[in-house]
N, C-alpha and C positions, 0 to 999 in steps of 0.2 A: 657722186654716192651723198647717201643720206645721211644727215649728222648718224643714227642710228648704227649704219652700216658702219660710217666711219669709227665710231667709237667700241664697235664689237670687234674689228679688224684690229685695232691699235689693242683692245687686251688680248684678242690670239697671236696677234706677234711678242707677246709678253710670253706665251705657255712656250716651255720649253720641252713638255714632254708630254703626250698625250696618247699613253700605252694603247688605249681602247679606240683609237679614232673618233672620239666625242663629237668634235669640232672639224670633221672632214665635210659637213654639210655647211659648212660658215665660207658662204664664198663672194670678193668683194665683188664682182660682178653682179649681183644680184641686186634688185633694186629694191627689195624690203626682206629684213631678216624673220619674218615672222613664221616662217615655216623652217627654222633650224634649230637644230637640235636644242633644246634648253630654253628655249625664247617662248615667248608668250606678248601679246600685243592687243592693243585696245580695239575694239571693234570698228570703232566711228573714225577715231584719229588717226589710226595704222600704226601708233607709236609704240614702245617696247614699252612695256611695264612691269615683266615679269624674266629675271634671267636665273636660273634654277639648273647648277650641274653640281649635282652631288655624289660623292664616292665612286670620281672617275678618275681617280690616280694624277691627275694635272699637277705640274709643276710647272713652276715659273714664279714670276712676280704680278699681282694684281695690277700695276699701274695707273693711268688716270684717263683710261679710254672711256671709263662708267659716266665719266661727266658731262660726255655728250647726250648722256640717253635723259633727257629733261624731265621725263614724266614717268621714271622709273620706279616703280614702288616697292618691287619685293627684289632683293639680291642676296640669292643663297649661293655660297661655293662650298659649303662644308664638307668633311672629312674628303677633302685632298691632301694634296702636298707644296703649297703656296709656301712661300718662306718670304723674306725680307718686310717691309715696314708696311702699315695699312697707309693709304695715302690720304691726306689731310682735305684733299679737295671735294672727298665723298660729303661732305657736309652741303656742299652747294645741289644737292638733289632733294628739293624742297618737298618732293612728294614721294619721299622714299618714307616706307611704313617699316620694311623688315630687312635688318641689314643681319646675315649670319654667315661667319667662315669659322664657325668651330673646327675642330680636330686638322688642324694646319700645322704649319713652323713657322708663324708670323712671329717678326721680334719689333724687340723698341718698344717705347713708349703708348700707352694707349690716346692718339687723338683725339678732341673735343668734337665728337662725335654727334653728341647731344646739342652742342650750340646752332647748331640751322634753325630751322624752321619749326624744330619741334617736332616733328610729325611722326618721328620713330615713336612704333609700338613696342617693337620686340627688337632687341639688340644681345646677340649671342655672338661673343669671342672667345669662348672657353676651347680648354685644350689646346692652348698653343705657347708661344715662348716670350709672350710680352712682359714686360717688365717695368721697373720704375715704380714711383707714385703715383695714386691720382689727384691732381691739384684739387682745393677745397671746393672749387666752384663748378667741379665737371660735372654736375647734375643740376645745373642752374636754368636747365631749360629742357626739363622732364617730363613737363608736364602730362603728354599723353603716353608716357613708356608705360608698357604693363609686364610684360618679361624681359629680365635682366641677366643675363648669367655670362659672369668673366670669372669662372672658374678654371681651374685645372694651368694658370700662368703661375708667374713670377713678382706678379707686384706684391710692393710693400706698403710702407709707412701707413699713415691713420685711415680709417673709415672717413670720407668725405663727408661733412654735418651736411652739405646741399643732397644727401640723398633723401632727407626728409620732404623735399618740394616734389618729390615722386607719387604724388598723393594718387594716382592710378594703378600702381603697381601690384602685379598678383603674384609673382613669382621673382623673387630673387635668391641668388645663387651666386656666391663669392668663395666657393669652398676650393682648397689647393692655392694656395695664395701664400703670401708671408706678410699679410696684414699687421699692424701691430696696436698697442691701445687697448681702449675699454670700447665695448659698444656701444653706440652711440643710443642715451635715451628718446631720441628725437625718433627713431624705429618704430615706437609707439603710434606716433600721428599717419604711420601708412595702414590705414582703417581698412584697405580691399587685401593685403596681403593674405592669401591662404599657405604659401610656400617660402620659410626661409632652410637654408643653408648657409652657411659661415665655416663650417668645421674644418679641421686641417689647415690653420691660420696660427699666427701667435698671437692673437687678442687676448688680453688681461683684465684685471679687475673683476667687479658681480656681474652678473647678469643682471639687466636691469628690469626692474617690477614695471616698466611700461609696456613689456611685453601681452602683460595680460589683459592689455584694452583692445587686443586683435580678434576680436570675435569669429573670424570667419578662419583662422589661422589652423590649420590641418596638419602640416608638418612642421619641426623646429627640429633642427639638427645643429650642435655646437662640439660637437664631439672634437676631440685633439686639437684644444687649445691649450691656454694658461688660465683660465678663470677659477675666481677664489669663492671664497664665501659658501651664503648657501644658498638650496634651489631658492626662489622667491616663490613663496604660496601662492600669490596674484596669477602667476600664469596657469593657476586651475579654473580662471574667467575665462581663457581660451575656450571654450566649452566643444569645439569643433575640433578639438586635436586627436590626431589619428596617430602619430608618430613621435615622439620625444627622444631626442639623443641626446644626454649630456658627458658621455663617455671619455675618457683620458683626458680628464682635468684637474685642477684640485681644489675639487668642493669640498665643502666641509658639512657636519654637522647630520641631519636627518631627515629622512622622507618626510616632507610637509603633508599632512594630513589631511589637506585641503587636497591634494592630489586625487584622493579614492572621488571625487565629483565629475574626474573627465570620463565620463560613463563610455565615449566612443574611442579608446584609446587601443588600440593593437599592439604597440612598441613600447616598450618602455628599455632603455638603456644607460645605465649609470655605471657601469664599467670603469674599473680603474680611476677612483678619485680615493679621498680621504672619508668618506660620509660614516657617520658612525649609528650607535644607536641598536635597536633590535630591526627585524624586518618588520614590518608593521602587521597587522592581520587583515587590515582594512583593504590589503591588495585582492584579497579575495572576492572583495566587490566589481573589480574590473571584471564584467564578465564577458567582453570582447578580446581581452590581453591573449596575444598570441604568443609575441617574446617577452622575456622579462630578465633582465641582464644586470644583476649588483656583484659580480665577480671583481675580486680585487680592492677590496674599499676593507673596513675594520669593522662592520657588523658582528654585532656576540649577539648572543642569548640563542632561543629555541628558533629552529625552522616553525614558522605556522602553518600548522595542517591546514588551513582554511586556504592554501593556494589549491589545494585538491578541488575546490569549488571552480577552478578556472577550467571550464570542460573545452574553450577552445584552445587553450596553452598548448604550442608546440615546442619551444626551448625555453627551458629553464636553467639558468647557472648561476650558481650562489658559489662560486668557489674561491679558494683564496680569500677565505674571511678566520674570522673567530667564533664560528658556529659551534654549539655544541650540543649532546645530548640525542636522542636517538631520532633518525631518519622517519619522518612521519609516512605512516602507511598511507594516510588519504590522497598519498601525491600517485596512489596505484589507479585513483579515480580519475586523473586527465587522461582519459582516453585518446586525444588527439596526441599526445606528446609525442616527440620524435628525437629529442634531445636533453637527455639529464647530467649533469656537471653538480656534483656536491663533494667537489674534490678538494683538497688541502684544507681541510677545516678541523675541526676538534669530535666532530662525531663520533659517537660510541654507539655498541649496542649493535644488535645483527642487523643483518639487511633483509629489508620485507619482501618478502616473494611479489605482492602485488606491484615492485617496480619493475619485474621480466614482463610487462605487457607486450601484446601483440605489436604494437605501433611503433615502438622505441625501436631507435637505430644507435642512438649513440649515449653509453652510461660508463660515465667517470666518477668513481669513487674514491679514488687514490688521496694516499697519505691522508688518513682520518685514523680512527682508534678501534675500526670498527672489529665484532669479535663474531664468534660461531663458524658456521661455514658457508662453503656457499648454496645458497636456497635451491631446492628440488625445481625440477623445470617439467611442467607438465606439457602436454598433449597444447599444442595450442598456443604456449608462451614463446616470447622471443622470437616471435614469425620474421621478423626486418632488421633481426639486430645486427649491427654491422661493424663495432666497436663496442670494446666492454673493457675498460680499467679499474682493475678493484688493487692496483699495487697498493704497497706501500702500509698493508694495513695488519693486523692480529689475528687475520682469518685463519682457522684449523680443521683438522678432519681432513677427509680424503677429498680428492677432486674425481667428481661422477662423470661417467661416460657420458651422462644424461645433455652435457655441455653443447653435444653433436646437434642435437633437436635444433640451434638455435644456426641453421644452416646456413645462413647469409653471413657470418661470422668473418671479418677481413683480417680485424686484427685484436687479440684477445693478450691482455697482460695482467699477470697473476702476481707477478714477482712482489718479493721483500713480506710474505706472510710465514705461516707456519701449517704450509700444506704438506700435509703424508698422503703416501700411497703411489701405487703406481702412477705414470703418465696412463691415462686412457686410451687403448688404442684407437679409439672411435673418431679421436682427434684427427686422425688422419684420414677421414672420411668427409672433410669440411672443405667442397668444394673450392672456395674462395678464398681460403687460409693464407695471407701474406706473410702476418705477423705475429710469432706465438713466444713471448715472454715466460718462464715460469720460474726463471731465477731466482735464487736465494731464498729458498724453502726446503721443505724435509721430502723431496721426494727419491722415492725408493724404487729397486727393483731394474730391467734395462730399458734402454729407447726402444720404444715400440718400432715394428719394420715398418709399421704402416705410413709414418711420416713421410714414407717417399712417397706418397701418394699425392701430397699436397703438392702439387704440381705450381701451382703460383705462391709459395712459399718464399719469400725474400730475407726475412731474417730469424733467425732461430737462435733463441737463448735459452739455455738449461746448465748456466755455471752454476754451482755452490749449491748442489744438492747432493746427495746420497747415491746416484746412479753408477750401477755396476754392469758386470758384462761389456761385450763388445761395442764398438759403432756400427751400427747396422749399414751392411753394403747399400742397401735401398735410400739412403739419404743421397747418395751421387745422382737419384732420378729425379731430386729437385731443381730442373735446370734453370731456376730465376734466382736462387739463393744468392745474396748478395753477402751477408754476415751469420758467420754459424758458432758460436762460442758453448762450447761441452766444456771449458775449466774448473777446474776443483772438483771433480766428483771422484768415481773409483772406478772408471773406465778399465779394461784391459784390453790386449791383443794387439795386433798391429791395426794401424792408422791405414782405411780398406782406401786402395787403391782407386777405387771408385770415385771419392772425392775429388779427383783429379779431372772429370769430367764436369766438375760444376764452373763452367768457363766464365760466370760473370761473377764469381766469387769474390771480395776486395777483401775482408776481412775474418780469421777462422785461427779460434784459440781453441788449443786442447791441453793447453798447460796443466799442471799440478792434478797427474791422472797416474796411472798405472801402464801406461802403454809400452808395447815392445817394440822389435822389427826395426827395420830401417823406414827412414823419412822418404815417401816416392818422389820417384825423379820428376815425376810427372807433374809437379805442382811448379818447376821450372818454366813450364809453356803456358802456363794463368797468366793474359797478360794483364788482365783487370786486378791481379792480387795485391794488394800492396802493404797488406800487415800478415806474418805469420807468427805465432806463439807457440812451441812444442816444449817449454821447457817442464823440468822437473818432471820426468815420465823418466823410464827405462829403455831408452831407444837407444840404438847401436849402428855402426857403419856411419857409412862416410854423409857430409852435409849439402848438399847441391849449391852449386856454384852461381846458377844463373838465374834470372827473371827475379822473386820476390828476393830473393837470398843476397844479390848483389850487395843491397842496402839494410840489410838484415843488421839488427843488433847482437851482442854477444849475448845478452840477458833473456833473449827469444830462444834460444835453443839450451841456455846453461839448465845444471842439475839433471843430464842427462851423460852417466860416467862413459858409455859406451860409442859416444859420438866422436867424430874426429872430424878434421877441417880448419882452413884457416879462422874460422870464427871462434873455435875453443881452443886455438893455436896450440891442435894435438895433431901430429902426421898420421896421415892412414896409412897402413902397410898394405903394400903391392900385390897387386890379386896374381891368381896364375896365369900364366904369360896365353895370350890367346891365338889359337893356330891360325896360320894363313894357308886358306881352304880356294884353288886353284879351279876352274870351272874349267875343264879341258875341251870344252865346247865352244867357249867365248859366252856361253849367253849370260843374263842378269842372274839375281841371287835367287832363293828360293820367294825374299818377300816381296819380290816386283812383279807385275802386271804380265805374268808369263805364263805358259801351260806344260805340265811335263808329261810326255806320251809313255806310259808304265803298259809294255804289252800292245792291247788292243783301244785301252781305258787313256781319257783325256783327264788329269786332275787338276784342280782350280786350286792356284794358294789363294789364304785366306784375304789378303789384300785384293787379288782379281774378284773374288766375289762381291765385295765389299762395293769395289768402283763399276761394276757389272750392276749392282741392285740397284745403287745412287744411280745410273745412268738410266737405268730403267725408271726410275720412279721420276726424276725430272722428265723425260718423254712419256710417259702419261700425261704429267701436269699439262706439260705444253699443251699433247693432245686437247684433254680436257678444255685445254684454255680455246684455242681456236676452233673447236666443237660449239663452244659458248658463243665466242664471237661471231661465227656465222650464223648461229642461230638468235642473235640479238640484232644482226643488224638491218632486220626487217622490223623493229620499233623504232620510234620515231624519238630522235635526242632529246634530252631534258637536264638543266642541273640536278632538279631532285630525283634522284635512280630510286625506283619503288623496289618492290623485291622481285626477285630473279630465282627462276625454278633451276633447282640445283641436281648435278647428272651426279654419278660415282668417280671421285677424284680425290687427288693426292689433298693431306689435310689443309695445306693454305689454299690451297682453290676452294677445295669446298668451304671454307670460311669467306670467302670473296664473292663467292657465287650467291649470295644471300643475304643481301645487306642494303644500305641507303646511303649513295655518294650527294655531295650538295659542295659546291663550287662557288664562290663567293665571287670571283672575277668573270665580268658577263663575256668576254672572251672565250673561257674555256668551256664550251659546250660540250658535256661527255654524256654518252648512253653508257648502260652497264657492260656493253661488250666492250667500247673504246678502254673502259679502265681497266677490265681484265688484262685487257690486251698490253696497256701499257704499265701496269702495278703485278700484276701476278708473276709478271715473267721475270722481273727484278726482282719480287721477294724471294721466286723458286729458283734464282742464280746469286750462288755466294759471291759472285764475280763484280755483282752490282752493289752489295753493300761498302757504305764512305764511311762509317763510323755506329760506334755502340756508346748507349749513355744510361743514365740511372732510371733514365725514363723508357728507354727501349732503344732501338737500333734501327739506324738511317739507310736507305737506299735512294741509288738516281736510278729515274727512270725518265721515258721521254714518252710524251703523249702523243697521240695520233696527228694534233697540229702541231708536231715539232716542238713544243713548250717542253724545257727541261726542267724537271723536278725533284723537289726530296721528298722521299715519303718515308714517314717513320711509323711503323710498326710497334705501338706502345706495349711496351714490356709484360707489364703483369694485367687481361686486360682486366680481373677480379678487383683489381683498384680502383677502375674507373667508375664514375658516379652512374646511376643509372642512367638510359638515353636521353628522360628530360632534361636532367641536371647536366649531362654530357655536354650536349646539345647548345644548352642556356651559354654554359661557359665557353664552350667554343665558337660561339657566335658574338659572344662579346671580343675576345681576340681575334677576331678576325677584320673586326673594324678597328681594331689599333694599327696605325700607318703611320710609317716614321723610317724614312731615309737608313737610319741606324736599326735597324729592327728585322729580321729575317721577318717577310710577308705571309702571312698564314693564307693558303692558297682555298682551302675545303677540309673536307675531312669525308671520313667511309666507316660506316658504322653496322657492326653486325653483333649480337650478343658477347659472341667470343672474342672478336677482334676489333679493334680499332684504329685506325691509321689514317695521319696528319700529314695535309699534303702542305710545302712548304716552295717557296722559291728557291732553285738551287743558288748555288755561292759558290763559286769555283773556286777560289783561292784557298780552301782549306782553311784550319783553325789556327789560332794563333798561336796554342800551344806547342803544336808542331812547328811553326813559323820561328817561335824562340829557341824550341828544346832540342828539334830532330830534323836539321837542316838535310835536306838532300845532295847529292853529289854535285856539285857544281854551283851551288843554291848561295846567292849573296845573303847573310843576315841587316836584319830590317834593318835601317838608317834612324837617326833620332827623327830624323823629319816627319818618317811614317809611325814612328813608333808614338810623337806626339799625336797624331794624326789618329792614331787607332785610340789612346787615351780619351781625346777629345770625342772621339765620335761614339766611343760606348758611354762616356757621363749622359752626351747629347740622349743617346737611346734610354738611359736611365733614368734620367729627369723627365723625356716623356710619359714611361711607365708610373713615375711615381706621381710626378704634377699634372698630367697632360691626360691621365685616364680616368673616368669615372664609370664603373668605382676605379679606385686605385688598383694598379697590379704590380705586386711585390716577387721580382725573379725566383729568391731560395736559392737560385743553386747557380750563382754568379762564379767563373773559372775563364780561366784562356782559354779550354775548351769548347766552350759554349761563345766564343767571339770567332765569328767567321771573319774572313777577308774576301774583301773581292779583288778581282786583277790589279786595280788601282791601289789595294792596300785600307780600303774602305772598312771600318768596322761594321758588323750588322750581329746583334745582339741574336741568339737563338735559346729556344726553350724558355722563355719567357713564362710567367703563367703556370705551366705545365702541373705546380703541383696544386693548383684549384680543380683539377679533375679528378683529385682523389677525395672520398667520401670523409675523410678526418681529416684537417690540417694541423692546428694548434701542438695536439696532445699526441699524433702519431705522424706526422708526413714531419713535424720539424725536430722528433728527435731524434738526436748525434748520430743514432745508431742507424737510422736512415739516410743519413748523409752521405755523399759520396766526394765533398768535394775536399777533400784532406788540405789542410794548410787554409783555406777558402774561411771556413767557418768562425763567424764570431762568437764569442764567448758564451753569450745569451744561450746558444744552442743547447749546451749544456748544464744550462739551471733553470731550471721547472719555473723556479719562479720568476724568472723574468718573461717580460711580452715579446714578443717577436715579432718585429716590424719590417720597414723597409731601410732601417739603421744595419738590417745584417746586410742587404745588398750593398751598402756603405762601406763597409768593415770588407767585403771581397773585392769591392773595386781598389780600396787600398792596397790590398796584397796583388793585385793586378797592374797597378800603376809604378809599385814597387821591381814587379817581375820583369816589366818593361822597362826600368831604369838598369838594372843590374843583371837581366839578363837569368838568371836562378830563378831555380822550382821552388814554390812558397815552404816547401819541407825537404831538405835533404840528409841523408841519410850517408854519417860520415865513419869513418870506422872505430871510433867508440866513442861519437856524440851523434845528437840530432840537433839541425840547425834550422832554426825556425825563421825564415823570411824578415818578418818585419821586427822581431826581438834581435837579428843579426845588425841590422840597418840602423836602429834604432841606440844601438849600444855602441856604434860609428860614429853618432852623431854627439852624443854625450863625450865621446871622447873627442871630440874636435877632427873628426875627420871622415865626415861622410859622404865624399865623392870617390873614397876608396873601395867604394862597391858598385861603381859604376863600371859597367859592361863591357871590356876591355876593347870588344868588337868595335865598338864606337869611337870613331874618328873625328875628330874635331867638335866634337861637342859645346855646347853655350855653356859653362859653368851657373850662368843668370837664370837661365832656364830646366836645368837638373837638380839644381840644391831646394827651388821651390816645390821641384813637383816630387822630390823626396820628403823633403815636410811634408808637403800636401798627402800622400802615402801614409805616415806615420799618424796624420792628425785621425784621419780616416780609418784606423784600424785603433784605436782608442779601446781600451777596454770598458769603456763606459759609454753606452751607447749616445746618452744624451750629447755627450761629447764631441760627437762627429757630425761635421755638416751634414746640412739635406743637397741630393743632388741640382738643385738649381742654385747652391752654392757653391759646389764644385765647379761645374761650367762654370759660372764667372770667375774662381781663381783661377782656372786654367788659362780663360780669356784672357787673364790680369797678367799671365805668369808668358803667352805669347799673344800679344794686342791682336784686338779683332782683327785689324788693316793685313797682319801678316798669317791671320789664323782664318780666315773667307775662306781660302778654297777648300776648306774641311769642314763647312757647313754644310 
């Protein structure tokens, strides 16, 4: 056996999982490995020069085998699941030029990979779990290094001064670590640098002026550190700069005048600092600028009209400053503008009609002192507008139906103004409307029944107006509705029974109206409903006792003199006795699926008609699927499926028949017909539904190759970005790989339906295992719970520190933590908020959040930036949930118990272990108590006081040392 074969077989022996059979061609009986998958050899010597195994989901440890490949020049094992440490003997490969193991799960310190022959030109260790500090002489032999990436790890300590010896370095990426101290001034000696990214660290001190000597620098990212002082004017000497990002630091002073000479600049981001002074007029000279973000600073004065000269500008954000005066009409000349955010300043005057430019997609003017009325909308205006937020101003006058000409609107927030008139009927015709907030105005008249046509509406907030009349029954047609708030109006009549058709509804507030009649008992059956408030009306009759009313508070039904029940401590009078009806024929009652013969006629009961109709619809759907399957079997199989001709079919199959299927895993080669067979039948069959969440319904499906998958049908197709943006975000998520994250296998796209295909995780979710145990099912042990906590932390740490760009979950809760049969944690639904067209101002609104009890306080505060710290808050709640076995929020008879507040009070009383789940037997106090304290630290109300997820992982591994916890990695 040759050394090359021996070394590669030794490596293969360390590979524990090869799900795609990538290494099946590697056989020890072969004389040469040159024909093996991923191997290239020198044509003269026959020795291995290149090992490239990328994105094959290989698991195991890398080991020492590669040391035998003495002529190896390229070793690339990126995008796999290798764990363990990097073998230090790699430095013995004297001819190695490229070493790339990015996007794995490697741990431990970074070995002296540059201490060998100095031949390395590319070193990429990014997106792993590497830790510890780099020695100061780490770069002592880096004379040939051109590309360096250590991003997305947990490295700490100072940046080594020996970095200045890498004189050939072109690309430097140290982002997403925990490096501290200052940026070495010697970085200015790396004359060939074109890109510097040291963002998302803990760097402090001043930005060194020596960076200005880097003539070839095109990209500079220093965001997310603790840098102070002013922006050095010398950076203007970097005449090739295209993108500069200073955001999320503590910089002071004004924008240096010299920056106007950066004529190639397309992105300037200084968001979230303490910059002051006026926004300079010379910004209009940066003719190539596409993104200008100066939000969350202390800029004052007028917004200069010279910005209107930026013909290539696509995004302008100056929100949360101290700007005053009128909005310059010149902004309307920025014909390429897609997003404009001027919110939370002191701007006054009227809204220039020119702002409703045809290309604008995002317009936020909230929290100012704007007056006048909403501009008239002419033909061709706001063609692409999706998000409109003008809330919190002083606008008056009527709300015109012309707004419906902005036909792509997804979210409209006009709350907290002085708008009068009726709600325009035309709003119900907006085909993609998902969020409508007209609260705190002076809207009068009745609620238009046409709003029932808004099929994708998820939030409808009309509270605190003077609306009268009855609640239209058509609102019950808004099947996607999550939140309905009609409180503090003059509504009368009964609560429509049709509202009980809203199976996704979570929040319902009808308080402070003149409603009469009974509370429809159908609300008891809405499993998603978490809050109903009908207080201060004229309702009568019994208060329902099941469903959401089990944990309801008396204040939510108070102020209704005619209501009775235990909640209001008023006994209900017994109704008339129900007669006992005997069926002499012994047959079922009229409500069952039977027929009754009357003379020569056969009369079907209502339920029989419904059942037969449903069965017929399903049968038609299955027949159509089968026809499509037969028709498509003649077409060649491929990963990306093009367009499939449509046939008359049921709604679901009609949407599935015309679309694009992409599977990221090479082993799943499906055609359109395969997809129709595997998933359409699942979605047509309610029995295949395995869960529902804020983003959609999940079905279990079996693909023709026997592979079990979970198919998520996104709930509100109109919320999803356009196809290009959708595919870009999904492909990023498809590259996220970690053993504690549910793998995204692919997606299916049509303009009206989007499906996401995930690995199927058989053990259900953590919420059910903690709070809804089935008969005979044992509660989770502390070992299992600690494993779940650590696995969840590792998954989140990978999202926060191991992904570029960083992935924030935004909706972490126990129902989104799935469990394998061995109780390994797998996080689901990560990154889905990025599929929506607007994030900060819309998705992150507390009104849109469904994770009651897991929401960080900053969700309710528009002045606080939503960051990865919100995930850490949710993890803290989840950790306390694991320890206590209690839900995050529990409704008692006279109180509402917030879990983290309850545990914090017990800790302050000196009795924290009294909250431990009674089902835990023989738990170790020295692990439970630190876990409780960690959960409370993570749920600090101040985001900066919460640790990072990398720190959380380290703390958990201290609670249970690595030697004891290695089975959980």
